[in-house]
HTML snippet that shows the backbone in 3Dmol.js (N, CA, C, O; Angstrom):
<script src="https://3Dmol.org/build/3Dmol-min.js"></script>
<div id="view" style="width:600px;height:400px;position:relative"></div>
<script>
const pdb = `
ATOM      1  N   MET A   1       0.825  -1.198   0.000  1.00  0.00           N
ATOM      2  CA  MET A   1       0.000   0.000   0.000  1.00  0.00           C
ATOM      3  C   MET A   1       0.863   1.253   0.000  1.00  0.00           C
ATOM      4  O   MET A   1       0.416   2.304  -0.460  1.00  0.00           O
ATOM      5  N   GLY A   2       2.074   1.167   0.500  1.00  0.00           N
ATOM      6  CA  GLY A   2       2.945   2.322   0.586  1.00  0.00           C
ATOM      7  C   GLY A   2       3.636   2.663  -0.719  1.00  0.00           C
ATOM      8  O   GLY A   2       4.314   3.687  -0.806  1.00  0.00           O
ATOM      9  N   ASN A   3       3.482   1.829  -1.735  1.00  0.00           N
ATOM     10  CA  ASN A   3       4.153   2.068  -3.007  1.00  0.00           C
ATOM     11  C   ASN A   3       3.231   2.822  -3.953  1.00  0.00           C
ATOM     12  O   ASN A   3       2.295   2.248  -4.509  1.00  0.00           O
ATOM     13  N   LEU A   4       3.495   4.096  -4.132  1.00  0.00           N
ATOM     14  CA  LEU A   4       2.713   4.901  -5.064  1.00  0.00           C
ATOM     15  C   LEU A   4       3.573   5.214  -6.274  1.00  0.00           C
ATOM     16  O   LEU A   4       4.697   5.700  -6.145  1.00  0.00           O
ATOM     17  N   GLY A   5       3.043   4.936  -7.429  1.00  0.00           N
ATOM     18  CA  GLY A   5       3.744   5.245  -8.661  1.00  0.00           C
ATOM     19  C   GLY A   5       3.384   6.641  -9.146  1.00  0.00           C
ATOM     20  O   GLY A   5       2.579   7.339  -8.530  1.00  0.00           O
ATOM     21  N   ALA A   6       3.984   7.030 -10.243  1.00  0.00           N
ATOM     22  CA  ALA A   6       3.751   8.363 -10.809  1.00  0.00           C
ATOM     23  C   ALA A   6       2.291   8.538 -11.223  1.00  0.00           C
ATOM     24  O   ALA A   6       1.719   9.614 -11.048  1.00  0.00           O
ATOM     25  N   THR A   7       1.694   7.491 -11.766  1.00  0.00           N
ATOM     26  CA  THR A   7       0.297   7.572 -12.211  1.00  0.00           C
ATOM     27  C   THR A   7      -0.641   7.817 -11.038  1.00  0.00           C
ATOM     28  O   THR A   7      -1.566   8.624 -11.133  1.00  0.00           O
ATOM     29  N   GLU A   8      -0.403   7.125  -9.941  1.00  0.00           N
ATOM     30  CA  GLU A   8      -1.261   7.294  -8.763  1.00  0.00           C
ATOM     31  C   GLU A   8      -1.118   8.700  -8.184  1.00  0.00           C
ATOM     32  O   GLU A   8      -2.109   9.318  -7.795  1.00  0.00           O
ATOM     33  N   ILE A   9       0.098   9.195  -8.127  1.00  0.00           N
ATOM     34  CA  ILE A   9       0.328  10.543  -7.590  1.00  0.00           C
ATOM     35  C   ILE A   9      -0.348  11.585  -8.471  1.00  0.00           C
ATOM     36  O   ILE A   9      -0.977  12.513  -7.961  1.00  0.00           O
ATOM     37  N   LEU A  10      -0.226  11.444  -9.779  1.00  0.00           N
ATOM     38  CA  LEU A  10      -0.883  12.385 -10.692  1.00  0.00           C
ATOM     39  C   LEU A  10      -2.394  12.325 -10.556  1.00  0.00           C
ATOM     40  O   LEU A  10      -3.061  13.359 -10.613  1.00  0.00           O
ATOM     41  N   LEU A  11      -2.935  11.153 -10.381  1.00  0.00           N
ATOM     42  CA  LEU A  11      -4.379  11.002 -10.199  1.00  0.00           C
ATOM     43  C   LEU A  11      -4.833  11.684  -8.910  1.00  0.00           C
ATOM     44  O   LEU A  11      -5.862  12.359  -8.896  1.00  0.00           O
ATOM     45  N   ILE A  12      -4.083  11.514  -7.842  1.00  0.00           N
ATOM     46  CA  ILE A  12      -4.418  12.168  -6.566  1.00  0.00           C
ATOM     47  C   ILE A  12      -4.360  13.679  -6.714  1.00  0.00           C
ATOM     48  O   ILE A  12      -5.254  14.381  -6.239  1.00  0.00           O
ATOM     49  N   LEU A  13      -3.315  14.194  -7.368  1.00  0.00           N
ATOM     50  CA  LEU A  13      -3.196  15.639  -7.579  1.00  0.00           C
ATOM     51  C   LEU A  13      -4.353  16.174  -8.425  1.00  0.00           C
ATOM     52  O   LEU A  13      -4.864  17.262  -8.157  1.00  0.00           O
ATOM     53  N   LEU A  14      -4.761  15.428  -9.428  1.00  0.00           N
ATOM     54  CA  LEU A  14      -5.889  15.835 -10.269  1.00  0.00           C
ATOM     55  C   LEU A  14      -7.171  15.926  -9.452  1.00  0.00           C
ATOM     56  O   LEU A  14      -7.940  16.875  -9.608  1.00  0.00           O
ATOM     57  N   VAL A  15      -7.405  14.957  -8.590  1.00  0.00           N
ATOM     58  CA  VAL A  15      -8.595  14.969  -7.733  1.00  0.00           C
ATOM     59  C   VAL A  15      -8.560  16.158  -6.783  1.00  0.00           C
ATOM     60  O   VAL A  15      -9.584  16.802  -6.555  1.00  0.00           O
ATOM     61  N   VAL A  16      -7.377  16.456  -6.221  1.00  0.00           N
ATOM     62  CA  VAL A  16      -7.247  17.606  -5.316  1.00  0.00           C
ATOM     63  C   VAL A  16      -7.556  18.900  -6.055  1.00  0.00           C
ATOM     64  O   VAL A  16      -8.267  19.756  -5.528  1.00  0.00           O
ATOM     65  N   VAL A  17      -7.032  19.055  -7.262  1.00  0.00           N
ATOM     66  CA  VAL A  17      -7.296  20.263  -8.049  1.00  0.00           C
ATOM     67  C   VAL A  17      -8.774  20.379  -8.372  1.00  0.00           C
ATOM     68  O   VAL A  17      -9.339  21.471  -8.313  1.00  0.00           O
ATOM     69  N   LEU A  18      -9.401  19.274  -8.712  1.00  0.00           N
ATOM     70  CA  LEU A  18     -10.831  19.316  -9.028  1.00  0.00           C
ATOM     71  C   LEU A  18     -11.675  19.648  -7.801  1.00  0.00           C
ATOM     72  O   LEU A  18     -12.672  20.361  -7.913  1.00  0.00           O
ATOM     73  N   LEU A  19     -11.289  19.140  -6.640  1.00  0.00           N
ATOM     74  CA  LEU A  19     -12.064  19.388  -5.425  1.00  0.00           C
ATOM     75  C   LEU A  19     -11.893  20.807  -4.896  1.00  0.00           C
ATOM     76  O   LEU A  19     -12.871  21.457  -4.524  1.00  0.00           O
ATOM     77  N   PHE A  20     -10.669  21.281  -4.862  1.00  0.00           N
ATOM     78  CA  PHE A  20     -10.389  22.565  -4.213  1.00  0.00           C
ATOM     79  C   PHE A  20     -10.201  23.715  -5.189  1.00  0.00           C
ATOM     80  O   PHE A  20     -10.310  24.874  -4.789  1.00  0.00           O
ATOM     81  N   GLY A  21      -9.929  23.440  -6.426  1.00  0.00           N
ATOM     82  CA  GLY A  21      -9.684  24.489  -7.393  1.00  0.00           C
ATOM     83  C   GLY A  21      -8.244  24.974  -7.313  1.00  0.00           C
ATOM     84  O   GLY A  21      -7.604  24.864  -6.267  1.00  0.00           O
ATOM     85  N   GLY A  22      -7.747  25.500  -8.393  1.00  0.00           N
ATOM     86  CA  GLY A  22      -6.357  25.932  -8.469  1.00  0.00           C
ATOM     87  C   GLY A  22      -6.012  27.070  -7.533  1.00  0.00           C
ATOM     88  O   GLY A  22      -4.874  27.162  -7.074  1.00  0.00           O
ATOM     89  N   ARG A  23      -6.951  27.926  -7.242  1.00  0.00           N
ATOM     90  CA  ARG A  23      -6.672  29.101  -6.404  1.00  0.00           C
ATOM     91  C   ARG A  23      -6.617  28.765  -4.920  1.00  0.00           C
ATOM     92  O   ARG A  23      -5.966  29.472  -4.150  1.00  0.00           O
ATOM     93  N   LYS A  24      -7.278  27.718  -4.518  1.00  0.00           N
ATOM     94  CA  LYS A  24      -7.327  27.351  -3.094  1.00  0.00           C
ATOM     95  C   LYS A  24      -6.145  26.493  -2.666  1.00  0.00           C
ATOM     96  O   LYS A  24      -5.879  26.381  -1.469  1.00  0.00           O
ATOM     97  N   ILE A  25      -5.439  25.891  -3.592  1.00  0.00           N
ATOM     98  CA  ILE A  25      -4.357  24.970  -3.239  1.00  0.00           C
ATOM     99  C   ILE A  25      -3.242  25.661  -2.454  1.00  0.00           C
ATOM    100  O   ILE A  25      -2.814  25.112  -1.438  1.00  0.00           O
ATOM    101  N   PRO A  26      -2.740  26.846  -2.866  1.00  0.00           N
ATOM    102  CA  PRO A  26      -1.692  27.484  -2.054  1.00  0.00           C
ATOM    103  C   PRO A  26      -2.157  27.782  -0.630  1.00  0.00           C
ATOM    104  O   PRO A  26      -1.387  27.632   0.319  1.00  0.00           O
ATOM    105  N   GLU A  27      -3.394  28.197  -0.479  1.00  0.00           N
ATOM    106  CA  GLU A  27      -3.952  28.464   0.847  1.00  0.00           C
ATOM    107  C   GLU A  27      -4.033  27.177   1.668  1.00  0.00           C
ATOM    108  O   GLU A  27      -3.737  27.173   2.863  1.00  0.00           O
ATOM    109  N   LEU A  28      -4.431  26.101   1.026  1.00  0.00           N
ATOM    110  CA  LEU A  28      -4.516  24.802   1.685  1.00  0.00           C
ATOM    111  C   LEU A  28      -3.126  24.331   2.130  1.00  0.00           C
ATOM    112  O   LEU A  28      -2.964  23.848   3.251  1.00  0.00           O
ATOM    113  N   MET A  29      -2.133  24.470   1.262  1.00  0.00           N
ATOM    114  CA  MET A  29      -0.768  24.056   1.594  1.00  0.00           C
ATOM    115  C   MET A  29      -0.189  24.908   2.725  1.00  0.00           C
ATOM    116  O   MET A  29       0.543  24.404   3.576  1.00  0.00           O
ATOM    117  N   LYS A  30      -0.517  26.187   2.728  1.00  0.00           N
ATOM    118  CA  LYS A  30      -0.051  27.077   3.797  1.00  0.00           C
ATOM    119  C   LYS A  30      -0.632  26.629   5.134  1.00  0.00           C
ATOM    120  O   LYS A  30       0.079  26.584   6.138  1.00  0.00           O
ATOM    121  N   GLY A  31      -1.905  26.302   5.149  1.00  0.00           N
ATOM    122  CA  GLY A  31      -2.548  25.823   6.370  1.00  0.00           C
ATOM    123  C   GLY A  31      -1.948  24.520   6.865  1.00  0.00           C
ATOM    124  O   GLY A  31      -1.760  24.331   8.067  1.00  0.00           O
ATOM    125  N   ILE A  32      -1.647  23.621   5.936  1.00  0.00           N
ATOM    126  CA  ILE A  32      -1.023  22.350   6.315  1.00  0.00           C
ATOM    127  C   ILE A  32       0.367  22.598   6.880  1.00  0.00           C
ATOM    128  O   ILE A  32       0.756  21.982   7.872  1.00  0.00           O
ATOM    129  N   GLY A  33       1.114  23.497   6.252  1.00  0.00           N
ATOM    130  CA  GLY A  33       2.455  23.826   6.735  1.00  0.00           C
ATOM    131  C   GLY A  33       2.436  24.433   8.123  1.00  0.00           C
ATOM    132  O   GLY A  33       3.268  24.090   8.964  1.00  0.00           O
ATOM    133  N   GLN A  34       1.497  25.331   8.371  1.00  0.00           N
ATOM    134  CA  GLN A  34       1.388  25.942   9.695  1.00  0.00           C
ATOM    135  C   GLN A  34       0.983  24.902  10.736  1.00  0.00           C
ATOM    136  O   GLN A  34       1.461  24.932  11.870  1.00  0.00           O
ATOM    137  N   GLY A  35       0.114  24.000  10.353  1.00  0.00           N
ATOM    138  CA  GLY A  35      -0.290  22.936  11.274  1.00  0.00           C
ATOM    139  C   GLY A  35       0.873  22.025  11.634  1.00  0.00           C
ATOM    140  O   GLY A  35       1.021  21.629  12.790  1.00  0.00           O
ATOM    141  N   MET A  36       1.697  21.690  10.647  1.00  0.00           N
ATOM    142  CA  MET A  36       2.872  20.855  10.912  1.00  0.00           C
ATOM    143  C   MET A  36       3.872  21.584  11.802  1.00  0.00           C
ATOM    144  O   MET A  36       4.489  20.980  12.679  1.00  0.00           O
ATOM    145  N   LYS A  37       4.028  22.886  11.571  1.00  0.00           N
ATOM    146  CA  LYS A  37       4.942  23.689  12.380  1.00  0.00           C
ATOM    147  C   LYS A  37       4.486  23.717  13.836  1.00  0.00           C
ATOM    148  O   LYS A  37       5.300  23.555  14.745  1.00  0.00           O
ATOM    149  N   GLU A  38       3.195  23.921  14.059  1.00  0.00           N
ATOM    150  CA  GLU A  38       2.654  23.935  15.416  1.00  0.00           C
ATOM    151  C   GLU A  38       2.772  22.562  16.082  1.00  0.00           C
ATOM    152  O   GLU A  38       3.036  22.466  17.281  1.00  0.00           O
ATOM    153  N   PHE A  39       2.574  21.505  15.295  1.00  0.00           N
ATOM    154  CA  PHE A  39       2.693  20.152  15.841  1.00  0.00           C
ATOM    155  C   PHE A  39       4.124  19.878  16.295  1.00  0.00           C
ATOM    156  O   PHE A  39       4.340  19.328  17.375  1.00  0.00           O
ATOM    157  N   LYS A  40       5.101  20.260  15.473  1.00  0.00           N
ATOM    158  CA  LYS A  40       6.504  20.056  15.837  1.00  0.00           C
ATOM    159  C   LYS A  40       6.858  20.866  17.081  1.00  0.00           C
ATOM    160  O   LYS A  40       7.577  20.390  17.959  1.00  0.00           O
ATOM    161  N   LYS A  41       6.346  22.093  17.148  1.00  0.00           N
ATOM    162  CA  LYS A  41       6.607  22.954  18.300  1.00  0.00           C
ATOM    163  C   LYS A  41       6.018  22.330  19.564  1.00  0.00           C
ATOM    164  O   LYS A  41       6.657  22.331  20.616  1.00  0.00           O
ATOM    165  N   ALA A  42       4.812  21.804  19.461  1.00  0.00           N
ATOM    166  CA  ALA A  42       4.154  21.208  20.619  1.00  0.00           C
ATOM    167  C   ALA A  42       4.823  19.898  21.029  1.00  0.00           C
ATOM    168  O   ALA A  42       4.866  19.570  22.215  1.00  0.00           O
ATOM    169  N   SER A  43       5.340  19.155  20.070  1.00  0.00           N
ATOM    170  CA  SER A  43       5.979  17.885  20.408  1.00  0.00           C
ATOM    171  C   SER A  43       7.337  18.095  21.067  1.00  0.00           C
ATOM    172  O   SER A  43       7.806  17.226  21.800  1.00  0.00           O
ATOM    173  N   LYS A  44       7.975  19.239  20.815  1.00  0.00           N
ATOM    174  CA  LYS A  44       9.264  19.547  21.448  1.00  0.00           C
ATOM    175  C   LYS A  44       9.085  20.213  22.806  1.00  0.00           C
ATOM    176  O   LYS A  44      10.050  20.335  23.560  1.00  0.00           O
ATOM    177  N   TYR A  45       7.885  20.640  23.128  1.00  0.00           N
ATOM    178  CA  TYR A  45       7.604  21.353  24.375  1.00  0.00           C
ATOM    179  C   TYR A  45       7.810  20.432  25.570  1.00  0.00           C
ATOM    180  O   TYR A  45       7.311  19.306  25.594  1.00  0.00           O
ATOM    181  N   ASP A  46       8.541  20.917  26.548  1.00  0.00           N
ATOM    182  CA  ASP A  46       8.799  20.151  27.763  1.00  0.00           C
ATOM    183  C   ASP A  46       8.414  21.020  28.949  1.00  0.00           C
ATOM    184  O   ASP A  46       9.119  21.983  29.251  1.00  0.00           O
ATOM    185  N   PRO A  47       7.314  20.708  29.631  1.00  0.00           N
ATOM    186  CA  PRO A  47       6.872  21.544  30.750  1.00  0.00           C
ATOM    187  C   PRO A  47       7.915  21.639  31.863  1.00  0.00           C
ATOM    188  O   PRO A  47       7.961  22.646  32.570  1.00  0.00           O
ATOM    189  N   ALA A  48       8.736  20.634  32.031  1.00  0.00           N
ATOM    190  CA  ALA A  48       9.740  20.660  33.087  1.00  0.00           C
ATOM    191  C   ALA A  48      10.742  21.789  32.866  1.00  0.00           C
ATOM    192  O   ALA A  48      11.185  22.413  33.830  1.00  0.00           O
ATOM    193  N   THR A  49      11.102  22.060  31.628  1.00  0.00           N
ATOM    194  CA  THR A  49      12.065  23.136  31.367  1.00  0.00           C
ATOM    195  C   THR A  49      11.434  24.489  31.657  1.00  0.00           C
ATOM    196  O   THR A  49      12.118  25.396  32.132  1.00  0.00           O
ATOM    197  N   ASP A  50      10.146  24.643  31.382  1.00  0.00           N
ATOM    198  CA  ASP A  50       9.476  25.906  31.699  1.00  0.00           C
ATOM    199  C   ASP A  50       9.415  26.129  33.203  1.00  0.00           C
ATOM    200  O   ASP A  50       9.608  27.252  33.669  1.00  0.00           O
ATOM    201  N   GLU A  51       9.154  25.091  33.955  1.00  0.00           N
ATOM    202  CA  GLU A  51       9.119  25.221  35.417  1.00  0.00           C
ATOM    203  C   GLU A  51      10.499  25.572  35.946  1.00  0.00           C
ATOM    204  O   GLU A  51      10.616  26.377  36.870  1.00  0.00           O
ATOM    205  N   ASP A  52      11.548  24.985  35.379  1.00  0.00           N
ATOM    206  CA  ASP A  52      12.910  25.292  35.791  1.00  0.00           C
ATOM    207  C   ASP A  52      13.242  26.757  35.527  1.00  0.00           C
ATOM    208  O   ASP A  52      13.897  27.402  36.346  1.00  0.00           O
ATOM    209  N   LYS A  53      12.798  27.283  34.394  1.00  0.00           N
ATOM    210  CA  LYS A  53      13.060  28.692  34.053  1.00  0.00           C
ATOM    211  C   LYS A  53      12.338  29.618  35.027  1.00  0.00           C
ATOM    212  O   LYS A  53      12.894  30.633  35.448  1.00  0.00           O
ATOM    213  N   GLU A  54      11.112  29.275  35.382  1.00  0.00           N
ATOM    214  CA  GLU A  54      10.344  30.123  36.316  1.00  0.00           C
ATOM    215  C   GLU A  54      10.982  30.124  37.695  1.00  0.00           C
ATOM    216  O   GLU A  54      11.027  31.163  38.353  1.00  0.00           O
ATOM    217  N   VAL A  55      11.476  28.979  38.142  1.00  0.00           N
ATOM    218  CA  VAL A  55      12.141  28.874  39.446  1.00  0.00           C
ATOM    219  C   VAL A  55      13.418  29.689  39.423  1.00  0.00           C
ATOM    220  O   VAL A  55      13.743  30.359  40.403  1.00  0.00           O
ATOM    221  N   ALA A  56      14.150  29.642  38.314  1.00  0.00           N
ATOM    222  CA  ALA A  56      15.410  30.384  38.207  1.00  0.00           C
ATOM    223  C   ALA A  56      15.148  31.896  38.236  1.00  0.00           C
ATOM    224  O   ALA A  56      15.935  32.653  38.804  1.00  0.00           O
ATOM    225  N   LYS A  57      14.034  32.332  37.619  1.00  0.00           N
ATOM    226  CA  LYS A  57      13.706  33.760  37.616  1.00  0.00           C
ATOM    227  C   LYS A  57      13.359  34.256  39.015  1.00  0.00           C
ATOM    228  O   LYS A  57      13.675  35.394  39.364  1.00  0.00           O
ATOM    229  N   LYS A  58      12.717  33.417  39.813  1.00  0.00           N
ATOM    230  CA  LYS A  58      12.307  33.815  41.147  1.00  0.00           C
ATOM    231  C   LYS A  58      13.502  33.930  42.099  1.00  0.00           C
ATOM    232  O   LYS A  58      13.469  34.710  43.050  1.00  0.00           O
ATOM    233  N   ASN A  59      14.542  33.157  41.842  1.00  0.00           N
ATOM    234  CA  ASN A  59      15.727  33.183  42.730  1.00  0.00           C
ATOM    235  C   ASN A  59      16.616  34.263  42.331  1.00  0.00           C
ATOM    236  O   ASN A  59      17.665  34.459  42.944  1.00  0.00           O
TER     237      ASN A  59
END
`;
const viewer = $3Dmol.createViewer("view");
viewer.addModel(pdb, "pdb");
viewer.setStyle({}, {cartoon: {color: "spectrum"}});
viewer.zoomTo();
viewer.render();
</script>
């Protein structure tokens, strides 16, 4: 299932263009990119380091 050929990729892209239209695709990609950026930021977040910084500021 993980093997996609050129024909399958082109077919998927054609369906995306038909569903969203050519003008909406850049907006859609921007939203996906921002979502991935936020996900990476949240996955790197460590509450323990924030607590350590707050304790250091108080001392």
